[in-house]
C-alpha positions in Angstrom: 191.7 -2.4 260.0 191.2 -5.7 258.4 193.3 -7.0 255.5 190.4 -6.9 253.0 189.7 -3.3 254.0 193.3 -2.4 253.4 193.2 -4.1 250.0 190.0 -2.2 249.1 191.5 1.1 250.2 194.7 0.3 248.2 192.6 -0.2 245.1 190.9 3.1 245.6 194.2 4.8 246.2 195.7 3.3 243.0 192.6 4.5 241.1 192.8 8.0 242.6 196.5 8.2 241.9 196.0 7.1 238.3 193.3 9.7 237.7 195.4 12.4 239.4 198.4 11.6 237.3 196.4 11.6 234.1 194.8 15.0 235.0 198.2 16.4 235.9 199.7 15.4 232.6 196.8 16.8 230.6 196.6 20.1 232.6 200.4 20.6 232.5 200.3 20.1 228.7 197.7 22.8 228.1 200.0 25.8 228.5 202.7 24.6 226.1 200.1 23.8 223.5 198.6 27.3 223.7 202.1 28.9 223.6 202.9 26.8 220.4 199.7 28.1 218.8 200.4 31.7 219.7 204.1 31.4 218.5 202.9 30.0 215.2 200.7 33.1 214.7 203.6 35.4 215.7 205.8 33.8 213.1 203.4 34.7 210.3 202.8 38.2 211.7 206.5 38.9 212.0 207.0 37.9 208.4 204.2 40.1 207.3 205.6 43.2 209.1 209.1 42.4 207.8 207.8 42.4 204.2 206.0 45.7 204.9 209.3 47.3 206.2 211.2 45.9 203.2 209.1 48.0 200.9 210.7 51.2 202.3 214.4 50.0 202.3 216.6 52.2 200.2 220.2 51.2 199.4 220.2 49.0 202.6 218.9 51.8 204.8 215.7 50.9 206.8 213.0 53.5 206.9 210.3 53.0 209.6 208.5 56.2 209.0 205.2 54.6 208.1 205.1 52.3 211.2 204.7 55.0 213.8 201.4 56.4 212.5 200.2 52.9 211.8 200.6 51.6 215.3 199.4 54.9 216.8 196.2 54.4 214.9 196.0 50.7 215.8 196.4 51.3 219.5 193.7 54.0 219.4 191.1 51.8 217.7 188.0 51.0 219.6 186.3 47.6 219.2 184.6 44.9 221.2 185.3 41.2 220.5 183.8 38.4 222.7 186.0 35.3 222.1 184.2 32.6 224.1 184.7 33.7 227.7 187.3 36.3 226.9 186.3 39.9 226.0 188.9 41.8 224.0 188.7 45.6 223.4 192.3 46.6 222.5 195.3 45.5 220.5 198.2 44.2 222.6 200.6 43.3 219.8 203.9 45.1 220.0 206.7 45.5 217.4 210.2 46.7 217.4 212.7 47.1 214.5 216.5 47.0 214.8 219.3 47.7 212.3 222.0 45.1 211.4 223.9 45.9 214.6 220.9 45.2 216.9 220.1 48.8 217.8 216.4 49.6 218.1 215.2 51.9 215.3 211.5 51.6 216.1 209.5 50.6 219.1 205.7 50.5 218.9 205.4 51.3 222.6 208.1 54.0 222.4 210.0 52.7 225.4 213.3 51.4 224.1 214.1 53.5 221.1 217.9 53.5 220.5 218.6 50.6 222.9 221.1 47.9 222.1 219.1 44.6 221.7 221.9 42.7 220.0 222.2 40.3 223.0 218.5 39.2 222.9 218.2 35.8 221.3 215.4 36.8 219.0 217.6 39.6 217.6 221.0 37.9 217.5 219.7 34.7 215.9 217.5 36.4 213.3 220.3 38.7 212.3 222.5 35.6 211.9 219.9 34.1 209.5 218.5 31.7 212.1 215.0 31.3 213.7 214.9 33.7 216.6 212.4 33.8 219.5 212.3 34.5 223.2 210.0 35.0 226.2 211.0 37.8 228.6 209.3 39.6 231.5 208.5 43.3 231.5 208.8 43.2 235.4 211.4 40.9 236.9 209.9 38.3 239.2 206.4 38.7 237.8 205.5 35.8 235.4 202.2 37.6 234.5 204.2 40.2 232.6 205.9 37.7 230.3 205.9 38.5 226.6 206.6 36.2 223.7 208.7 37.6 220.8 209.4 36.1 217.4 211.8 37.7 214.9 211.9 38.0 211.1 214.8 39.3 209.0 214.6 42.5 206.8 216.5 41.9 203.6 217.8 44.0 200.8 219.4 42.4 197.7 219.4 39.0 199.7 221.4 40.7 202.5 220.0 40.9 206.1 220.1 44.6 206.9 217.9 44.5 210.0 215.1 42.6 211.8 211.5 42.9 213.0 210.4 41.3 216.3 206.7 40.9 217.0 205.7 40.4 220.6 202.5 39.3 222.4 201.9 39.3 226.1 201.3 35.8 227.5 198.6 37.2 229.7 196.5 37.9 226.6 196.0 34.1 226.0 196.6 33.1 229.6 192.9 33.5 230.3 192.3 30.7 227.7 194.9 28.5 229.5 193.3 29.0 232.9 189.8 28.4 231.6 190.9 25.3 229.8 192.7 24.1 232.9 189.6 24.6 235.1 187.3 22.9 232.6 189.7 20.0 232.2 190.0 19.5 236.0 186.2 19.7 236.5 185.5 17.3 233.7 188.2 14.9 234.9 187.1 15.0 238.5 183.4 14.7 237.5 184.2 11.8 235.2 186.2 10.0 237.9 183.4 10.4 240.4 180.8 9.3 237.9 182.9 6.2 237.0 183.4 5.4 240.7 179.6 5.8 241.3 178.9 3.6 238.2 181.3 1.0 239.5 179.6 1.1 242.9 176.1 0.7 241.3 177.2 -2.1 238.9 179.1 -4.0 241.7 176.2 -3.7 244.1 173.8 -4.9 241.3 176.1 -7.8 240.5 176.5 -8.8 244.1 172.9 -8.2 245.0 170.9 -9.5 242.0 167.6 -8.2 243.4 169.0 -4.8 244.2 169.0 -2.6 247.2 165.9 -0.7 246.2 163.8 -3.9 246.2 165.2 -4.9 249.6 164.3 -1.4 250.9 160.9 -1.5 249.4 160.2 -4.9 250.9 161.2 -3.6 254.3 159.0 -0.5 254.0 156.0 -2.7 253.1 156.6 -4.8 256.2 156.4 -1.9 258.5 153.2 -1.2 260.4 154.0 2.4 260.9 156.5 4.5 259.0 159.0 6.9 260.6 161.1 9.2 258.5 164.0 8.9 260.8 163.8 5.1 260.8 163.5 5.0 257.0 166.5 7.3 256.6 168.6 5.0 258.9 167.5 2.0 257.0 168.4 3.6 253.7 171.9 4.6 255.1 172.4 1.0 256.3 171.4 -0.4 252.9 173.9 1.9 251.1 176.6 0.9 253.7 175.8 -2.7 253.1 176.0 -2.3 249.4 179.3 -0.5 249.7 180.7 -3.3 251.8 179.6 -5.9 249.3 181.2 -4.0 246.5 184.4 -3.9 248.5 184.2 -7.6 249.2 183.5 -8.3 245.5 186.5 -6.3 244.4 188.8 -8.0 246.9 187.5 -11.5 246.0 186.2 -12.2 249.6 182.8 -13.5 248.5 184.4 -16.0 246.2 186.6 -17.4 248.9 183.8 -17.2 251.5 181.5 -19.2 249.3 184.1 -21.9 248.8 184.9 -22.1 252.5 181.2 -22.2 253.5 180.2 -24.9 251.0 183.3 -26.9 251.8 182.7 -26.7 255.5 179.1 -27.7 255.0 180.0 -30.8 253.0 182.8 -31.9 255.3 180.7 -31.4 258.5 178.6 -34.6 257.9 181.4 -37.1 257.4 183.4 -35.5 260.3 180.3 -36.0 262.6 180.0 -39.6 261.5 183.7 -40.2 262.1 183.6 -38.5 265.6 180.5 -40.6 266.5 182.0 -43.8 265.4 185.3 -43.0 267.3 183.3 -42.3 270.5 181.5 -45.6 270.2 184.7 -47.5 269.5 185.9 -46.4 273.0 183.4 -48.7 274.6 185.3 -51.8 275.8 182.4 -54.1 275.6 181.6 -53.5 271.9 181.3 -56.8 270.0 183.9 -57.5 267.4 181.4 -57.4 264.5 180.1 -53.9 265.6 183.7 -52.7 266.0 184.5 -53.8 262.4 181.4 -52.1 261.1 182.3 -48.8 262.8 185.9 -49.0 261.6 184.7 -49.6 258.0 182.4 -46.6 258.5 185.3 -44.4 259.5 187.3 -45.6 256.5 184.4 -44.8 254.2 183.8 -41.3 255.6 187.5 -40.6 255.4 187.6 -41.6 251.8 184.6 -39.3 251.1 186.5 -36.3 252.6 189.5 -37.2 250.5 187.3 -37.3 247.4 185.9 -33.9 248.2 189.3 -32.4 248.8 190.7 -33.9 245.5 187.7 -32.8 243.4 187.8 -29.4 244.9 191.5 -29.0 244.1 190.9 -30.1 240.6 188.0 -27.8 240.1 189.9 -24.8 241.6 192.8 -25.5 239.2 190.4 -25.6 236.3 188.7 -22.3 237.3 192.0 -20.5 237.3 192.7 -21.5 233.7 191.6 -19.2 230.9 192.7 -21.3 228.0 193.9 -24.8 227.4 197.6 -25.3 227.7 197.7 -28.1 225.1 195.2 -29.0 222.4 195.0 -31.5 219.7 192.4 -33.0 217.3 190.2 -35.4 219.3 188.2 -38.1 217.5 185.0 -38.2 219.6 183.7 -41.5 218.3 186.7 -43.6 219.4 186.9 -41.6 222.7 183.3 -42.5 223.4 183.9 -46.2 222.6 186.8 -46.3 225.0 184.8 -44.6 227.7 181.9 -47.0 227.3 184.3 -50.0 227.5 185.8 -48.6 230.7 182.4 -48.1 232.3 181.1 -51.5 231.4 182.2 -53.2 234.7 180.4 -50.6 236.9 177.2 -51.0 234.7 177.4 -54.8 234.7 177.3 -54.9 238.6 173.7 -53.6 238.4 172.9 -55.3 235.1 172.7 -52.0 233.3 173.2 -52.2 229.5 175.3 -49.6 227.8 174.2 -48.6 224.3 176.5 -46.5 222.0 175.0 -44.8 219.0 177.6 -43.1 216.8 175.5 -41.3 214.2 178.3 -39.2 212.7 182.1 -39.2 212.9 183.3 -36.0 214.6 186.5 -34.4 215.7 187.0 -31.4 218.0 190.0 -29.4 219.1 190.8 -29.9 222.8 192.4 -31.7 225.6 191.6 -35.5 225.3 192.2 -36.1 229.0 189.8 -33.4 230.1 187.2 -34.4 227.5 187.5 -38.0 228.7 187.0 -36.9 232.3 183.9 -34.9 231.4 182.1 -37.6 229.4 183.1 -40.3 231.9 181.6 -38.1 234.7 178.3 -37.8 232.8 178.2 -41.5 232.1 179.0 -42.4 235.7 176.1 -40.2 236.8 173.8 -41.9 234.4 174.8 -45.3 235.7 174.3 -44.2 239.3 170.8 -42.9 238.7 169.7 -45.8 236.5 167.5 -48.6 238.1 168.7 -52.2 237.8 168.1 -54.0 234.5 167.8 -50.8 232.6 169.9 -49.2 229.9 172.0 -46.1 229.3 172.3 -44.6 225.9 175.4 -42.8 224.8 174.9 -40.8 221.5 177.2 -38.8 219.2 175.6 -36.6 216.5 176.7 -33.5 214.6 175.3 -30.4 213.0 177.1 -28.2 210.5 179.4 -26.7 213.2 178.7 -28.6 216.4 179.1 -32.1 217.9 176.7 -33.2 220.5 177.5 -36.0 223.0 174.3 -37.1 224.8 174.0 -39.4 227.8 170.5 -40.6 228.6 169.4 -42.8 231.5 166.1 -44.4 232.5 166.1 -43.2 236.1 163.7 -40.9 238.0 164.9 -37.8 236.2 165.7 -34.4 237.8 163.2 -33.0 240.3 161.8 -29.6 239.4 163.3 -28.0 242.5 166.8 -29.2 241.6 166.9 -28.3 237.9 168.5 -24.9 238.5 171.0 -26.2 241.1 172.5 -29.2 239.5 175.6 -27.3 238.3 176.2 -25.6 241.7 179.2 -26.7 243.6 178.6 -29.4 246.3 175.0 -29.8 245.2 174.1 -33.5 244.8 171.0 -35.7 244.7 170.8 -39.0 246.5 171.3 -42.1 244.3 168.1 -44.1 244.1 169.7 -47.4 244.8 172.0 -46.4 247.7 170.5 -43.1 248.9 174.0 -41.7 249.1 175.2 -38.4 247.6 178.4 -37.7 245.7 180.8 -34.8 246.3 178.6 -32.5 244.2 181.6 -31.3 242.3 181.3 -33.5 239.2 178.9 -31.4 237.1 180.7 -28.2 238.1 183.8 -29.9 236.8 182.2 -30.8 233.5 180.8 -27.2 233.2 184.4 -25.8 233.5 185.7 -28.3 231.0 183.0 -27.4 228.5 183.8 -23.7 228.9 187.5 -24.3 228.3 186.6 -26.0 225.0 184.2 -23.2 223.9 181.3 -25.6 224.4 178.4 -25.9 226.9 176.7 -28.6 229.0 173.0 -29.0 229.5 171.1 -31.4 231.8 167.4 -31.9 231.7 164.6 -34.5 231.7 164.0 -36.7 228.6 160.6 -36.7 227.0 160.0 -40.4 227.9 161.4 -40.4 231.4 164.9 -40.3 232.8 167.5 -37.6 232.5 169.6 -36.6 229.5 172.9 -34.7 229.6 174.2 -33.1 226.4 177.8 -31.9 226.0 178.0 -29.6 222.9 181.5 -29.0 221.4 182.6 -27.0 218.3 183.7 -29.2 215.4 187.1 -28.7 213.7 187.0 -26.2 210.9 187.5 -28.9 208.2 184.2 -30.6 209.1 
């Protein structure tokens, strides 16, 4: 099993464990919530029955004569009540009354008349003036026979002379608990599977912009004859491919693979040149001038590899940042003037005139070092693509909320085929005067800097020829 497969399986296990833990907590909490609801109803019922019994208390003596015919009639009643999925046809409520010593004076079921209940918590606590409740089993070892009891005191002249305990079998609302548990489990499992499927679909769609269905349809149209078995195998292979791509996307493999692939592609050319030059230098009869030329070529290609590595490390460091570590107000006008002065020697070597047009004063919040790097990169590109004896125009203008730094050259412009690729890593066009390419990381670097400053970078062709790059940045709030 590969490392990326283990990572992907680990992610799925963590997701499954999280969903399982959440369901466990929700399901285990259902029964206590139902018991609390039932107990609250029993509290009110016990108080009602206690008030009824108190009507017949004479000189502290409890008279339960009216309770026996009442419960005999209640238990004999016939009715039909459909409560959601539960059908109820008989009363299961039970009541017993004790005197002040805890001896049973009345039992609605007639089972424990005369028994000593003084040790039961619902009886002892209620007779002591406290809240009394208990849950006991009619049959030891069988939790299905559990009954909840709640007590209420019987008073005469503010003296507790006895108590009433109202009980309800847990099984009577246990069906609601089981039904709620099953519904919760099914909903939870269904939601988890739906979320996993949605993640699969979205991930596949993001990794495969044209979608698996379009790929499959293209394959079907290319077939001269259709076979159901072959079509089914193709569909399964497509789904398997999409699943693998989703796994790779989740583990970050595609990102790393793209970097490695593009880096390898860019380094391959200078390495080939170095290897070829090294092989030729092994010839003993090579003239001194030729040897110097090949040594200079090796030095140049080595420097190119070094530039690629340095730029790639800088770009990777930028991509891992989500916010700027340090910001300060940056005066763009003075920054542009400084950049133009620094670029003047490179422009003068090819007799290129740098023009600076500051239409508005502007300040933005950001990192002055990174902004200098971004604008310098745009200006260097403009100089590289400008013909001799031409000019490069550097402009600063503002709107109500934005500052725009534009760099325009008089070069050949951007070919149509390259307009959508100029910001891709390692993509570079040959310079007109030297036919050499750069590392192809400069504009990607500028794009990351713009994003860190909540701005954007655009590159296109000017209306009267040449290319124009525009860096848009937010102005400070006081402008």
